C-alpha positions as CSV (number, residue, x, y, z in Angstrom):
1,M,-23.2,62.7,-54.3
2,L,-21.8,59.3,-53.2
3,T,-20.6,58.6,-49.6
4,D,-19.4,55.5,-47.8
5,R,-21.1,56.4,-44.5
6,P,-23.3,53.8,-42.9
7,A,-25.4,56.6,-41.3
8,A,-28.9,57.5,-42.4
9,L,-29.2,59.6,-45.5
10,S,-30.0,63.3,-45.2
11,G,-29.6,66.0,-47.7
12,V,-31.0,69.2,-49.1
13,E,-34.6,68.8,-50.3
14,G,-34.6,67.9,-54.0
15,E,-31.0,66.8,-54.0
16,E,-30.3,63.2,-54.7
17,V,-28.0,61.5,-52.2
18,T,-26.4,58.0,-52.6
19,E,-24.4,56.0,-50.1
20,R,-22.6,52.7,-50.0
21,L,-23.8,50.5,-47.1
22,D,-21.7,47.5,-48.0
23,R,-19.5,46.3,-50.8
24,E,-22.5,45.6,-53.1
25,V,-25.3,47.5,-51.3
26,R,-26.4,51.1,-52.2
27,R,-29.0,53.3,-50.8
28,S,-30.3,56.5,-52.5
29,V,-33.0,59.1,-51.9
30,L,-34.3,60.5,-55.2
31,S,-35.3,64.1,-55.7
32,C,-39.0,62.9,-55.6
33,G,-38.4,61.5,-52.1
34,T,-38.4,57.8,-52.9
35,V,-35.9,55.7,-51.0
36,V,-34.1,53.2,-53.3
37,L,-32.0,50.3,-52.1
38,S,-30.2,47.7,-54.1
39,E,-27.9,44.7,-53.5
40,K,-25.9,43.2,-56.3
41,M,-25.6,39.4,-56.2
42,D,-23.2,38.1,-58.8
43,S,-24.1,34.5,-58.1
44,V,-27.6,34.7,-59.5
45,R,-29.2,35.6,-62.9
46,S,-32.5,37.0,-61.6
47,V,-33.7,40.0,-59.6
48,A,-36.4,40.5,-57.0
49,A,-37.8,44.0,-57.0
50,G,-40.5,45.6,-54.8
51,I,-42.3,48.8,-53.9
52,W,-43.4,49.4,-50.4
53,V,-46.1,52.1,-49.6
54,R,-46.1,53.4,-46.1
55,R,-49.8,52.8,-45.5
56,G,-51.6,49.8,-44.0
57,T,-54.4,48.6,-41.8
58,A,-53.3,50.4,-38.7
59,H,-53.7,53.8,-40.4
60,E,-57.4,53.2,-41.4
61,R,-60.5,54.7,-40.0
62,P,-62.8,52.0,-38.5
63,E,-65.5,52.5,-41.0
64,Y,-63.0,51.9,-43.8
65,R,-61.3,48.9,-42.3
66,G,-59.7,46.8,-45.0
67,I,-59.4,49.6,-47.5
68,A,-55.6,49.3,-47.8
69,H,-56.0,45.7,-48.7
70,L,-58.9,46.3,-51.1
71,L,-56.8,49.0,-52.9
72,E,-53.9,46.5,-53.2
73,H,-56.3,44.1,-55.0
74,M,-57.8,46.8,-57.2
75,V,-54.6,48.0,-58.8
76,F,-54.3,44.6,-60.4
77,K,-57.7,45.1,-62.2
78,G,-56.2,47.4,-64.8
79,T,-54.2,50.5,-65.3
80,E,-54.3,53.4,-67.8
81,R,-52.5,51.2,-70.4
82,R,-52.8,47.6,-69.3
83,S,-55.8,45.3,-68.7
84,A,-55.7,42.8,-65.8
85,R,-54.5,40.1,-68.1
86,E,-51.8,42.3,-69.6
87,I,-50.5,43.1,-66.2
88,A,-50.1,39.4,-65.3
89,A,-48.8,38.4,-68.8
90,A,-46.1,41.2,-68.9
91,V,-44.3,39.5,-66.0
92,E,-45.3,35.9,-66.4
93,C,-44.2,35.8,-70.1
94,T,-40.7,36.4,-68.9
95,G,-40.9,33.4,-66.6
96,G,-41.3,35.6,-63.6
97,S,-43.9,36.1,-60.9
98,L,-45.9,39.0,-59.6
99,D,-47.3,39.4,-56.1
100,A,-48.6,41.8,-53.4
101,Y,-49.5,41.9,-49.8
102,T,-50.8,44.3,-47.1
103,T,-49.7,44.5,-43.5
104,H,-50.8,46.7,-40.6
105,E,-48.1,49.2,-41.5
106,H,-47.5,49.1,-45.3
107,T,-48.6,47.7,-48.6
108,A,-46.1,46.0,-51.0
109,F,-45.9,45.0,-54.6
110,Q,-43.1,42.8,-55.9
111,V,-41.8,40.9,-58.9
112,R,-39.2,38.2,-59.4
113,V,-37.9,38.1,-63.0
114,P,-34.7,37.1,-65.0
115,A,-32.2,39.9,-64.7
116,D,-32.5,41.0,-68.3
117,H,-36.2,41.7,-67.7
118,L,-35.8,44.0,-64.7
119,S,-37.0,46.9,-66.8
120,T,-40.3,45.1,-67.5
121,G,-40.7,44.3,-63.9
122,L,-40.2,47.9,-62.8
123,D,-42.5,49.2,-65.5
124,V,-45.3,47.0,-64.3
125,L,-44.7,47.9,-60.6
126,S,-44.7,51.6,-61.4
127,D,-47.9,51.2,-63.6
128,L,-49.6,49.5,-60.6
129,A,-48.5,52.0,-58.1
130,F,-49.1,55.3,-60.0
131,H,-51.6,54.6,-62.8
132,P,-54.4,52.2,-61.6
133,A,-57.8,52.7,-63.3
134,L,-59.8,52.0,-60.1
135,R,-63.1,51.7,-62.0
136,E,-66.4,51.2,-60.3
137,D,-67.3,48.1,-62.4
138,D,-64.0,46.5,-61.4
139,L,-64.6,47.3,-57.8
140,E,-67.9,45.4,-57.8
141,L,-66.1,42.3,-59.0
142,E,-63.0,42.5,-56.8
143,R,-65.1,43.2,-53.7
144,E,-66.6,39.7,-54.2
145,V,-63.0,38.3,-54.4
146,V,-62.1,39.9,-51.1
147,L,-65.4,38.7,-49.5
148,E,-64.3,35.2,-50.6
149,E,-60.9,35.8,-49.0
150,I,-62.6,36.7,-45.7
151,A,-64.8,33.6,-46.0
152,R,-61.7,31.5,-46.5
153,V,-60.2,32.8,-43.2
154,E,-63.5,32.0,-41.5
155,D,-63.2,28.4,-42.9
156,T,-59.6,28.0,-41.8
157,P,-59.6,27.6,-38.0
158,D,-56.0,28.4,-37.2
159,D,-56.1,31.6,-39.3
160,L,-59.4,32.6,-37.7
161,A,-57.9,31.9,-34.2
162,F,-55.0,34.3,-34.8
163,E,-57.4,37.0,-36.1
164,L,-59.7,36.6,-33.1
165,H,-56.7,36.6,-30.7
166,S,-55.3,39.8,-32.1
167,E,-58.6,41.5,-31.8
168,F,-58.9,40.3,-28.2
169,M,-55.3,41.1,-27.2
170,Y,-55.1,44.6,-28.7
171,D,-58.6,45.5,-27.4
172,G,-59.6,48.1,-30.0
173,H,-56.2,49.3,-31.1
174,P,-55.8,49.0,-34.9
175,Y,-52.9,46.6,-34.6
176,G,-55.6,44.1,-33.7
177,A,-57.8,44.9,-36.6
178,P,-58.3,42.4,-39.4
179,I,-56.2,43.3,-42.5
180,L,-58.9,42.1,-44.8
181,G,-61.5,44.2,-43.0
182,T,-65.0,42.9,-42.3
183,R,-67.9,42.0,-44.6
184,D,-69.7,45.2,-43.7
185,T,-66.7,47.5,-44.2
186,V,-65.6,46.0,-47.5
187,E,-69.1,46.2,-48.8
188,S,-69.4,49.9,-47.9
189,I,-66.2,51.1,-49.6
190,D,-66.7,52.9,-52.9
191,A,-64.4,53.7,-55.8
192,R,-64.3,57.4,-54.9
193,T,-62.9,56.5,-51.4
194,L,-60.4,54.2,-53.0
195,R,-59.2,56.9,-55.3
196,R,-58.8,59.3,-52.4
197,L,-56.7,56.8,-50.5
198,H,-54.5,56.3,-53.6
199,D,-54.0,60.0,-54.1
200,E,-53.0,60.4,-50.5
201,A,-50.8,57.4,-49.9
202,Y,-49.4,56.3,-53.3
203,R,-46.9,59.1,-53.8
204,P,-43.2,58.9,-54.5
205,G,-42.2,60.4,-51.1
206,N,-44.2,57.7,-49.3
207,M,-42.4,54.8,-51.1
208,V,-39.5,52.5,-50.7
209,V,-38.0,50.5,-53.6
210,A,-35.7,47.6,-52.9
211,V,-34.0,45.4,-55.5
212,A,-31.7,42.4,-55.0
213,G,-30.0,40.1,-57.5
214,Q,-28.1,40.9,-60.7
215,V,-28.6,44.6,-60.6
216,E,-26.5,47.8,-61.1
217,H,-27.5,50.6,-58.8
218,E,-27.0,53.5,-61.2
219,A,-28.9,51.8,-64.0
220,L,-31.7,51.0,-61.5
221,L,-31.9,54.7,-60.6
222,D,-32.0,55.7,-64.3
223,Q,-35.0,53.4,-64.8
224,I,-36.8,54.6,-61.7
225,R,-36.3,58.3,-62.7
226,R,-37.8,57.5,-66.1
227,L,-40.9,55.8,-64.6
228,W,-41.6,57.8,-61.5
229,P,-43.6,61.0,-61.4
230,D,-41.5,64.2,-61.3
231,A,-43.2,66.0,-58.5
232,R,-41.8,65.8,-55.0
233,N,-44.9,65.7,-52.8
234,G,-43.6,64.3,-49.6
235,Q,-44.7,61.5,-47.3
236,D,-48.4,60.9,-46.5
237,V,-48.3,61.4,-42.7
238,A,-50.6,58.7,-41.3
239,N,-49.8,58.0,-37.7
240,V,-50.6,54.9,-35.7
241,P,-52.4,55.7,-32.4
242,P,-50.3,55.1,-29.3
243,L,-50.5,51.7,-27.7
244,A,-51.2,51.9,-24.0
245,G,-51.0,48.1,-23.4
246,I,-52.7,44.9,-24.3
247,A,-55.6,43.0,-22.7
248,S,-55.0,39.9,-20.6
249,G,-57.2,37.0,-19.5
250,S,-58.9,34.2,-21.3
251,R,-61.6,34.1,-24.0
252,V,-63.3,31.0,-25.5
253,V,-65.0,31.2,-28.9
254,R,-67.0,28.3,-30.4
255,R,-67.6,27.8,-34.1
256,P,-69.5,25.0,-35.9
257,G,-67.4,22.2,-37.4
258,G,-63.8,21.2,-36.9
259,R,-62.2,18.6,-34.6
260,Q,-59.5,20.7,-32.8
261,V,-59.2,23.4,-30.2
262,H,-56.8,26.1,-31.5
263,L,-55.2,27.9,-28.6
264,I,-53.1,31.1,-28.7
265,A,-51.4,32.7,-25.8
266,G,-49.9,36.1,-26.4
267,C,-48.2,38.8,-24.3
268,Q,-47.1,42.4,-24.9
269,G,-43.9,42.5,-26.9
270,L,-41.5,45.1,-28.3
271,D,-41.5,47.7,-31.0
272,H,-39.2,47.3,-33.9
273,S,-36.7,49.9,-32.7
274,N,-36.3,48.3,-29.2
275,P,-32.7,47.3,-28.7
276,L,-34.0,44.1,-26.9
277,R,-35.7,42.9,-30.1
278,H,-32.9,40.6,-31.2
279,A,-32.8,39.0,-27.8
280,A,-36.5,38.5,-28.0
281,V,-36.0,36.6,-31.3
282,V,-33.4,34.4,-29.6
283,V,-35.8,33.6,-26.7
284,G,-38.7,33.0,-29.1
285,Q,-36.6,30.6,-31.1
286,A,-35.7,28.6,-28.0
287,L,-39.3,28.5,-26.9
288,G,-41.0,27.3,-30.1
289,G,-38.9,28.0,-33.2
290,G,-38.3,24.5,-34.4
291,M,-38.2,20.8,-33.7
292,S,-35.6,21.2,-31.0
293,S,-37.5,23.9,-29.2
294,R,-39.0,23.6,-25.7
295,L,-42.6,23.6,-26.8
296,F,-42.1,21.1,-29.6
297,Q,-40.1,18.7,-27.4
298,R,-42.4,19.0,-24.4
299,I,-45.9,19.2,-25.9
300,R,-45.4,17.1,-29.1
301,E,-42.5,14.7,-28.5
302,E,-42.9,14.0,-24.7
303,M,-46.7,14.4,-24.2
304,G,-48.1,13.8,-27.7
305,L,-50.7,16.6,-27.3
306,A,-50.3,18.5,-30.6
307,Y,-49.2,18.1,-34.2
308,S,-48.6,21.8,-34.6
309,V,-47.1,23.9,-31.8
310,F,-44.8,27.0,-32.2
311,S,-43.9,30.4,-30.9
312,F,-44.3,33.7,-32.8
313,Q,-43.2,37.4,-32.5
314,S,-44.4,40.5,-34.2
315,F,-42.5,43.8,-34.0
316,Y,-44.4,46.9,-35.2
317,A,-43.4,50.6,-35.3
318,C,-45.3,51.4,-32.1
319,G,-45.6,48.1,-30.3
320,G,-45.6,44.3,-30.7
321,H,-46.4,41.0,-29.2
322,V,-45.0,37.6,-28.5
323,G,-46.7,34.3,-27.9
324,A,-47.3,30.6,-28.8
325,Y,-49.9,28.5,-30.6
326,L,-51.0,24.9,-30.5
327,G,-53.8,22.8,-32.0
328,T,-55.2,19.9,-30.0
329,R,-58.3,17.8,-29.5
330,P,-61.0,19.0,-27.1
331,E,-60.3,16.1,-24.7
332,T,-56.6,17.1,-24.3
333,A,-57.1,20.9,-24.5
334,G,-56.8,21.5,-20.7
335,E,-53.6,19.5,-20.4
336,A,-52.1,21.1,-23.5
337,R,-53.0,24.6,-22.2
338,D,-51.4,24.0,-18.8
339,A,-48.3,22.6,-20.5
340,L,-47.9,25.6,-22.8
341,L,-48.4,28.1,-20.0
342,A,-46.0,26.2,-17.8
343,E,-43.3,26.4,-20.4
344,M,-43.9,30.1,-20.8
345,K,-43.7,30.6,-17.0
346,R,-40.5,28.5,-16.8
347,L,-38.9,30.6,-19.6
348,S,-39.9,33.9,-17.9
349,E,-38.5,32.8,-14.6
350,E,-35.4,30.9,-15.6
351,G,-34.4,32.3,-19.0
352,L,-32.0,30.1,-21.0
353,S,-29.0,28.1,-19.9
354,A,-25.6,29.0,-21.3
355,G,-25.6,26.0,-23.5
356,E,-29.1,26.6,-24.8
357,L,-28.3,30.2,-25.6
358,E,-25.2,29.2,-27.6
359,E,-27.1,26.6,-29.5
360,V,-29.9,29.0,-30.4
361,R,-27.5,31.8,-31.4
362,E,-25.8,29.4,-33.9
363,Q,-29.2,28.3,-35.2
364,I,-30.3,31.8,-35.9
365,K,-27.1,32.8,-37.6
366,G,-27.4,29.7,-39.8
367,Q,-31.0,30.5,-40.7
368,I,-30.0,34.0,-41.7
369,L,-27.1,32.8,-43.9
370,L,-29.3,30.2,-45.6
371,S,-32.2,32.7,-46.2
372,L,-30.0,35.3,-47.7
373,E,-29.1,33.0,-50.5
374,S,-32.4,34.2,-51.9
375,P,-32.7,37.5,-53.7
376,A,-36.2,37.9,-52.4
377,A,-35.0,37.6,-48.8
378,R,-32.3,40.1,-49.4
379,M,-34.8,42.5,-51.0
380,H,-37.1,42.3,-47.9
381,R,-34.1,42.8,-45.6
382,L,-33.2,46.0,-47.5
383,A,-36.7,47.3,-47.4
384,S,-37.0,46.7,-43.7
385,T,-34.1,49.1,-43.0
386,A,-35.9,51.9,-44.7
387,L,-39.4,51.2,-43.5
388,Y,-38.3,51.0,-39.8
389,G,-35.4,53.4,-39.9
390,E,-32.9,50.9,-38.7
391,P,-29.2,50.8,-39.6
392,Y,-28.1,48.4,-42.3
393,R,-25.8,45.6,-41.0
394,H,-23.6,43.5,-43.2
395,L,-23.6,39.8,-42.4
396,D,-20.5,39.8,-40.2
397,A,-21.9,42.7,-38.1
398,L,-25.2,40.9,-37.8
399,A,-23.5,37.7,-36.7
400,A,-21.5,39.7,-34.1
401,L,-24.8,41.3,-32.9
402,I,-26.3,37.9,-32.3
403,D,-23.1,36.6,-30.7
404,G,-23.2,39.6,-28.4
405,I,-26.6,38.7,-26.9
406,G,-25.8,37.7,-23.4
407,S,-27.7,36.1,-20.5
408,A,-28.8,39.4,-19.0
409,Q,-30.5,40.5,-22.3
410,V,-32.1,37.0,-22.6
411,A,-33.4,37.1,-19.1
412,E,-35.0,40.4,-19.7
413,A,-36.5,39.3,-23.0
414,A,-37.8,36.1,-21.4
415,M,-39.8,38.0,-18.9
416,L,-42.1,39.1,-21.8
417,Y,-43.6,35.6,-21.6
418,D,-44.8,36.0,-18.0
419,P,-48.2,34.2,-18.0
420,E,-49.5,36.8,-15.5
421,G,-50.0,39.2,-18.4
422,V,-51.0,36.7,-21.1
423,A,-54.1,36.9,-23.3
424,V,-55.3,33.4,-24.1
425,L,-57.8,32.7,-26.8
426,E,-59.3,29.2,-27.4
427,L,-61.3,28.5,-30.6
428,W,-63.4,25.4,-29.9
429,P,-65.6,23.4,-32.2
430,A,-69.2,23.9,-31.3
């Protein structure tokens, strides 16, 4: 069944439904429950394809922290019909690339290949998702790799500062948990537990497939039907605990080595479905989104207190946060901290001027247009609509949405940066 409705798909269980979201954008729900989205780009000769599994760090029990990330690693160690080297070679021999990542809310596997090798890319992705070997011997080796990854974070001060800040700010909620886990939790996870997680989470009804580039939707569906398991076994329902709020105040952590203080100031933000989210993006861009932003101009250009200074926003299904980062020397840390908090306070009290709002809206629209020249960016955009249940917007509609962000919305979003509710973490050299 094909429709032209922009509404969310719904149909009789087991019935495939396909709808056209834009001229070259299609969305289907297969009988097995997998959501499939594609966007045809006639201007390219490649494709970006990915599988998203609705399971991440926020769904983990504390004693198994990092298991979603460890499983993401383990599927690359071999499948029922490919060795680790054969997995990599199958994609790289086409000239393509293969990658994966884990977030707090999902795990993703993706390929970028020439268009005539899409079938190979999909075959490798399905092999990783549905047929990993998950052998005990492989786990012992890959566990060491993940422990090295944890060590790398510990040796990278700005990465470590963000990890410590999230833990402090979310105060025990899993949104603040380290995606990699800890040394103790990673060392305690066995192959049996990994297989149980795979059986629970890596099922067709718990997956989203997104493909962008030189792709035909019906041909894509035929390939997925051939590669996917037949059984419809539904979603794995793993809920994120409610977020009551975030911590505020200041925390100083000292570590050996280094020459800079890494300072992060964060406040409670918005969940992904909040209608104020786009206004928050505009506000964040004005605060620290580029060289023309307030933080860059004030703290770097006018005061010379930092090389790196920027704002950030994270929008989760059940919460989120906004904030800013800077790195500075110990002797200028106090002055830099005061300047950053002062800019956050000024933003929360005054919002943006009409001229600044207009400039930032144009900046964001331009960034969107430039990014969407990439198949990978379009693939991620498609996946996001399914993962967070948001409507698909074509580019004109998205531009109109940004243009429609007014001073009242901006003023409300700017209040998120009120320093009265800020959580400040400073990572100092010992």
